[in-house]
TIBAGU-468179 format. One record per residue (C-alpha): x, y, z. Coordinates in steps of 0.02 Angstrom, whole numbers, plus 32768, in hexadecimal, padded with zeros to 4 digits. Example, Ala and Ser with C-alpha at 12.3 -4.5 7.8 and 13.67 -1.06 7.14 Angstrom:
<recs>
82677F1F8186;82AC7FCB8165;
</recs>
This chain:
<recs>
17F6B96A41E8;1886B9564263;184EB922430F;1891B97643AA;18FCB8FB4411;18AFB8CD44B7;190DB917454D;1934B87745AE;19EBB89A45D6;19C4B8CF4689;1977B82446A9;19FBB7C14649;1A7CB80546C3;1A23B7A1474C;1A50B6FF46F2;1A96B6AB478F;19F9B6CA47F6;1983B693476C;19F3B5FF4743;19F5B5C847F9;1938B5DB4800;1923B56D4766;1997B4E547AC;193AB4E64852;1895B4DB47F3;18D2B447478D;190DB3E84827;186BB4104881;1809B3CD47EC;186EB32B47EA;184BB31448A4;1791B3324887;1792B2A0480C;17E9B233488C;1754B2394901;16E0B1D6488C;1768B1524877;1771B1394933;16B5B1224935;16C2B0A248A7;1748B0404905;16D6B037499D;163BB004493A;1686AF8B48BB;171DAF434916;1705AF5049D2;164AAF3149E3;162DAEB84952;16D8AE66493F;16E1AEA0488A;1773AEDB4821;17C6AF82484A;17B5B01247CC;180EAFF04725;189AB06D4741;194EB0324752;1982B0B447D2;18E9B093483E;1905AFD6483A;19BDAFE94868;1992B05B48F9;190FAFE2493C;1987AF4D4930;1A1FAFA0497F;19BEAFEC4A10;194BAF554A28;18C0AFD74A2E;1836AF5A4A04;1856AEF24AA1;185DAF8D4B0C;17BAAFD04AC4;1761AF2A4ADE;1785AF3A4B96;1752AFF14BA1;1712B0754B28;1758B1044B8E;17F9B1104B24;178CB1264A89;1729B1AE4ADF;17CBB1FF4B18;1811B1F54A67;1777B24B4A20;177FB2D54AA4;183AB2E94A87;1827B2F549CA;1799B37349D8;17F9B3DA4A5A;1899B3E149F2;1833B40A4957;17DCB49449B7;1881B4DF49F2;18C5B4DB4940;1825B52D48FF;1837B5B44984;18ECB5D34952;18BEB5D6489A;1834B65548BB;18A7B6BF4926;1935B6C148A9;18C3B6E64815;1869B7704876;1910B7BE48AA;1950B7B747F7;18AFB80347B5;18AEB8904836;1964B8BC4815;1949B8B64758;18ACB9214764;1907B99D47D4;1992B9B14755;1911B9C146C9;18B8BA4D4727;195EBAA54744;1988BA95468B;18DEBAD74657;18E8BB6C46CD;1998BB994695;1966BB8545DD;18D0BBF745F0;1946BC7C4632;19BCBC5F459F;193FBC6A450F;191EBD0F44BC;1893BD8644ED;1840BD604446;1813BCB04482;17C3BCEE4524;175FBD6E44C4;1717BCEB444E;16F6BC5E44CB;166BBC47454A;16A9BC5645FD;1625BBDB463B;1657BB5845BC;1710BB7245E4;16EABB5F469D;168EBABC467E;171FBA76461A;1797BAA046A7;1729BA554730;16A0B9DC46FA;16FFB9934665;179EB97C46C9;173AB9254751;16EBB8B146D0;1798B87E4695;17D3B8694749;1743B7F54772;1765B78C46D8;181CB7704704;17F2B75447BB;1764B6D747A2;173CB6A446F0;17EFB68546B6;17FEB60A4746;175AB5BA4715;179CB5A04665;1833B54746AE;17C3B4DD471D;1751B4AF468B;17E4B47B461E;182EB41546AD;1789B3BC46CA;1778B38D4613;182EB3554606;1823B2EA46A4;176FB2AB4695;1776B26345E5;180BB1EB4603;17BDB1AF46A7;1715B1924654;1767B13545C3;17C1B0C84642;171EB09F469A;16AFB07C4603;16E6B0AC4551;163CB08D44FD;15DFB0F3457F;165EB17F456B;1634B18C44B2;157DB1A744E1;15AEB2254567;1614B28844EA;1580B2984474;1549B33C44C2;15F0B39244AB;15ECB3BC43EF;153FB40F43EF;1565B4644496;1608B4AB4453;15B6B4E943B1;1528B5384414;15A2B589448E;160CB5D54403;1570B61943AD;1536B6614453;15E0B6B14471;15DEB70943C8;152CB74343E2;1543B7834492;15DFB7EB446D;1582B86B4403;14F8B8744486;1579B892450F;15C2B92044A7;1517B9714491;14F2B95E454B;1599B9AA457C;1581BA3E4507;14D0BA5A4546;1511BA5945F9;1598BAD645C6;1514BB4B457D;14AFBB3C461D;1548BB624688;1573BBF9461C;14C4BC3F4630;14C5BC2746ED;156FBC7B46FC;1536BD0A468D;149BBD2646F8;14FDBD21479A;1573BDA54757;14E7BE114711;1465BDFA4799;1463BEB547BE;143BBEDE4709;13B1BE5B4704;1363BEA147A3;1377BF554768;1314BF3346C9;1297BEBD471C;12CABE38469D;12BABDA24711;1228BD4F46B2;1281BD5A460A;1327BD1C4650;12CFBC9046AE;1280BC58460A;132ABC5945B6;136BBBE94640;12D6BB75462F;12F7BB614575;13AEBB364593;137DBAC34620;12FDBA6945B3;137FBA4F452C;13F8BA0545AB;136FB99A45F5;1338B956454C;13E9B92A4515;140FB8D945BD;136CB87645B9;139DB835450E;1442B7FD4558;13EDB7A945EC;1375B74F4576;1408B70B4514;1456B6CC45B5;13B1B67F45ED;139BB6234547;144BB5E04551;1437B5A04603;138DB55145DC;13CCB4F54542;1471B4C14591;1414B47E462A;13A1B41C45B7;1438B3D1455D;1483B39E4605;13E2B346463A;13D3B2ED4593;1488B2B74598;1479B276464B;13E4B20E4618;1440B1D1457D;14CCB18F45EC;1461B14E467C;13F2B0DB4615;147BB07945B9;14E2B07A4659;1457B02246B9;1447AFA3462C;1502AF824635;14F8AF6746F1;1468AEEC46DA;14CAAE8F4655;1562AE8446C7;15CFAEF04657;15DDAF7F46D5;15DCAF8D4792;1565AFF647FA;15F8B0554843;163FB0704796;1599B0B54757;1589B12747ED;1639B16947D6;161DB17B471A;1581B1E44738;15E0B25247B4;166CB2694736;15EFB29146AD;15A2B31A4718;1650B35F4734;166CB35B4678;15C3B3AA464E;15D8B43746CC;1667B48E466D;160AB47345CA;1570B4C84612;15D4B54D466D;163AB57445D2;15ADB5E04591;15B4B64F462A;1672B6514623;1671B680456B;15EDB704458D;165DB7514611;16F0B73E459A;168DB79D4516;1665B8264592;171BB82F45C9;1752B83B4512;16D8B8C944F4;1717B9234590;17CDB907455F;17A9B94A44B0;1758B9E644F9;17EDBA00456D;1863B9E144DC;180EBA6A4477;1845BAE744FC;18F4BAA0450F;1912BAA84453;18E2BB5E4444;1986BBB64416;19D7BC0F44A7;19F1BCC94495;1AA2BCB9444E;1A64BC4043C9;19C2BC99439B;19C2BCB642DE;1972BD6142FA;1A02BD9C4369;1AADBDCD4327;1B1EBD50437E;1B55BD3B4430;1BD2BDC84445;1C65BDAE44BA;1CAFBE5C44D5;1CA9BEA54585;1CE1BF59456F;1CDDBFE245F3;1C35C03945DF;1C1FC0EF460C;1B7CC11245AF;1BA3C1694509;1B1EC1264492;1B07C13643D8;1A79C0F54368;1AABC0ED42B0;1A18C0D94238;19CBC05542A9;1932BFF6426D;18D6BF6742C0;1844BEF1429D;17FCBE6C4310;17D4BE034276;1861BE2041F8;1830BD854194;177FBDC74174;1782BE4B40E9;16D4BE8C4112;1701BEBC41C6;1745BF6F41D0;17E3BF8E4238;17D0BFD742E6;1868C04742D4;18A3C0994232;194BC0EC4215;1967C12A42C9;1A05C19242DE;1A43C1F84373;1ADFC20943DD;1AF2C2354495;1B87C2454508;1B9CC1EC45AF;1B3DC2394640;1AB5C28545D1;19FFC27F4603;1997C2554569;18DBC26A455F;1873C20244E6;17C4C23644B5;174AC1E14441;169EC1994432;1679C0E64463;16C5C06B43E8;1749C0E043A0;17D9C06F43D9;1817C0C94476;1824C02B44E1;1867BFC8444D;18FAC041443F;192AC01D44F3;1916BF6144DA;1991BF6D444B;1A09BFCA44BC;19FDBF3E453D;1A15BEBC44B3;196EBE6B44D8;195DBE79441B;19DBBEA94395;19BFBF284309;1987BEE34261;19DFBF754210;1A67BFF24242;1ACCBFE542E1;1AD7C0234395;1B7CC04E43E7;1BA5C068449F;1C46C0C944BC;1C70C0A64406;1C58BFE94412;1BD1BF9243AC;1B5DBF45442E;1B47BEA643C5;1BFDBE7F43F0;1BDFBE9A44AB;1BACBE0A451B;1AF3BE1C453D;1AFCBDFD45F8;1B8DBE774606;1B27BEFB45AC;1A8FBEE04619;1AF3BEEB46BB;1B1CBF9E4688;1A67BFD2466D;19EABFF646F7;193EBFD846AB;189CC01646FA;180ABFCB469A;176AC022466D;1709BFA146D2;1762BF8A4779;177DBED647AD;17A0BEA54861;17C2BDF948A6;176ABDA84939;17E2BDD849C5;1814BE694A32;1830BF1C49FD;18EABF044A20;18F2BE6849B2;18A1BEC24920;1913BF5A4928;19AFBEEE4936;1974BE7148B2;1A05BE96483B;1A83BEB248C9;1A5CBE384954;1AFEBE6549AC;1AD2BF1E49BC;1AE6BF6A4A69;1A52BFAF4AC8;1A91C0614AB2;1A99C04A49F5;19E7C00649F0;19A7C0984A55;1A09C11249E9;19BAC0CC494A;190DC0D6499B;192CC18C49CA;1963C1B44919;18C4C16348D7;185CC1C94953;1813C12C49A2;1872C1234A48;17EEC1844AA9;1764C1124A68;17C8C0794A9B;17E6C0BF4B49;172BC0D74B5D;170FC01B4B48;1700BFB84BEA;1792BF454BBC;17F6BFC84B5E;186FBF7B4AE1;183ABECD4B1D;1787BEE94AE1;1748BE604A6D;170CBEAF49CC;16ACBE17498C;16B4BDCB48DF;16CABE55485D;16BFBED548E8;1604BEC64901;1610BF1549AE;165CBFB64969;1616C0484907;1647C0644853;16BCC0F44880;1710C090490B;172FBFFD4897;1775C0724813;17ECC0C5488E;1827C01D48D3;1859BFE64824;18B3C08D480D;1912C07048B0;193FBFC14871;198BC00C47D3;19E6C098482F;1A35C01E48AB;1A94BFC6481F;1AF2C06547F4;1AFDC042473A;1B43C0C046BC;1AA1C0B74657;19F2C0CC469F;1950C0B3463F;18A9C0F04683;1822C0AC4611;1791C11F463D;17B2C0ED46F1;1790C198473E;16DCC19C4703;1698C15847A9;16EAC1DE4815;16B7C292482F;1717C32347E4;1770C34E4889;17AEC29B489E;17DCC29A47E6;184BC3334802;189CC2E5489E;18C8C246483E;1910C2A847AB;197DC30E4822;19BCC26D4871;19EAC22947C6;1A65C2B847AC;1ACFC273483B;1AE5C1CD47DF;1B40C21C474B;1AF3C19846D8;1AB0C19F4628;19F5C1A64647;1967C18245CD;18BFC1C74605;182AC18845A1;1794C1EF45D5;16F5C242459A;1708C2CB461D;1753C36845D0;178CC3AE4679;17F9C312468E;1843C31D45DF;1865C3D945E0;18EFC3C14662;1951C34445F9;19F2C36C459A;19B7C32444F5;190AC2F944B4;18D4C27F442D;1824C28643E7;17EBC1E6438F;175DC1D24315;1734C13142B5;17DCC0E542E4;1846C17942A9;1899C20B4302;183CC2A742CA;188BC3224346;1934C31E439C;198DC39F4406;1986C3F444AF;18D7C40D44F7;18EDC4CA44ED;191AC4C14434;1883C455440F;1810C4C94471;184EC55F440F;183BC5034369;177FC4F64384;177CC4404350;1728C3A6439A;1776C3B44448;1746C46C4452;1692C4414428;168EC3B844AE;16D8C431452D;1651C4B14506;15C7C42E4510;1603C3EC45B8;163AC4904609;15BEC50645B8;1649C5844591;16BBC5AB4502;1777C5984521;17A0C6524533;172CC65B45CC;1762C5B24610;1818C5E74627;
</recs>
C-alpha cells in the first residue's frame, strides 16, 4: 500500500531559521561542556599542582595565557569564566528557541492556510462523507502538535545529538577505559527506545482518532442542541458522550502507562550506569590512575550523555505523535481537488456569456456510480427552458429535486447525459464561472456570525447601502430589519440563532437577489414564509428578469410559474405549464385539490 507523503514543505521552507537554531544549539552545547573543564583545571591543576586536562587545545590555552599562575593568585577569573560561558550559552539557547519557535509558527501558519484553501477546493463529495469534527481537529489540534514538535522537540533532537557527539570524545580523552563502561548503557537503551517508539505510534493514532470522535460528537450536539431539548433526549445523548469519553480515556491511559514504563525503566538504567561508572572511577582514583577532578568532570559529562539517551524516548514519542498528526493532515491534503476528482468531468475552462437558457438531455446521476447495487438518484431527465423562465419543481422527498440544481451548479457532474447552458455543455465551463452566475438559496438557511448587513452582502462585499436595502425590500425582510434596535448593524449570532426561521430564510433570499445573477435557485426556501410574503417575493423576482427555479411543496407557489416539472423516483413524470397540468388531472392536479380543497375549474 502506497503511503501518503508527509506535508513538511511548509516547515522545510524555514530552513535558515531552523539551521541557525541548530548551530546556536551546537555552540551552546560545546560551551556547556567547557564549564566542567574549567572546574577540572581548578581542582587538579591550581589547587593540587597536578597536570592540566589531557586536551591539546586546553593545554595550549593555559600555557599561552599563563592562566595557571593567575588562578593560583585568585580564583575570580575562573568564576568569571564559568559565569561568562553559562551566560553566552544561555543567550545562544534563547536565540535557538526563538528562531525555532518563529520557524515553527510561520510553517504552521502556512500549513493552516494550505489546509483551509484545500478544503475549499475539494469536491462536495468529500465534505459529505467526512466528519466535520474530525476535520476540525486535523486543522487545529493536529497542526498544533506538529508546530510544537518543530518548535521544541526538533531542537531537542539537535541538542541530544550535539551532546553525544561532543561528550564521547571528551570522555575518551579523560579516561578511555571508563568511557567503555559508560557507553555500556547505550545499546540496550537505544533498542528499548526504538521498541517504545514503534509501540507508541499506534497508540497515539488510536488516541488521536478517539479524540476526533469525541470532538465530532460535541460539535454535533452543539449544532443540534435544540433538537435534543425538544425531544428530551439529554440522558441518552449524555450516555453517548460518556461512552466516547470512556473510550478516549482508556486509550489515553494506555498511552500514559507506556510513557510511565519507559521513564521508570530509563531512569533505572541511568542509576545503574552511574553506579557502574562511579565504583571503578573511585578505584582508579585510589590507585592513582585518575584524578579527583577528572572523575568529577567525567561524572558530569556522563550525566550530560545519559540525559539525551533518557530524553530520547520522550522525543521519539513526540516524534511519533507528530508523524501521526502529519499523516492525518496529509490525508486531507491528498484528497483530489474538485478539478481532479475522478467523479467529475474535468476542470472546464470556458467562460461564455450566460443568459439562462437551460437544457437537460437524458441526464442521469448516482452518488455512488461504482456501486452497482445503489440505484441512481436521477434517471433520464430531459427538459428545455428559455432564459427568463420561472420553473417550478415538485416532488416528494428524495426524488432528486435538489440534486438537479446541484448538477446545474456543477457541485456534481451527471453520470449520464448532459446539461447545456445557452447551448454550451456545462462540463466545459469553468466551475467558479458557472457558480458566479447562479444565486442559490438553500433549503436550510445558513447565516454567519456577523451583522445583518454582512450576511446580505456576503457574496458582494462592495455593494452599496442602497443595493443592500433594495435586496432586503425585494425579499420582504426590510421592515423586520428596521424593527431591530441596531437595524442593519444587528448581530444575528452564529447560524442566525437570534432570528426566526422566516427571517433567516428571507435574509438568505436577499443575499441571493443582491448578486443579480441570471439564474436563481430557490430550494424549498419559501416554506418558512407565509403566503402573502411568498407572493411579494415572487412579484419581486419578476423585476430581476432571471431564470428562476422554484422547488416547493406549496401548490399556490408553483401555480404561478411558467413551467412546472413533477418528479417521481428520480424521473420527470409531468412537464408543462401549471394550467396544462391542472387540466390534465394528473399528480399536480391531485396535490392542488388536496391542498386547496377545490378542483381546478373552481380555483380559476
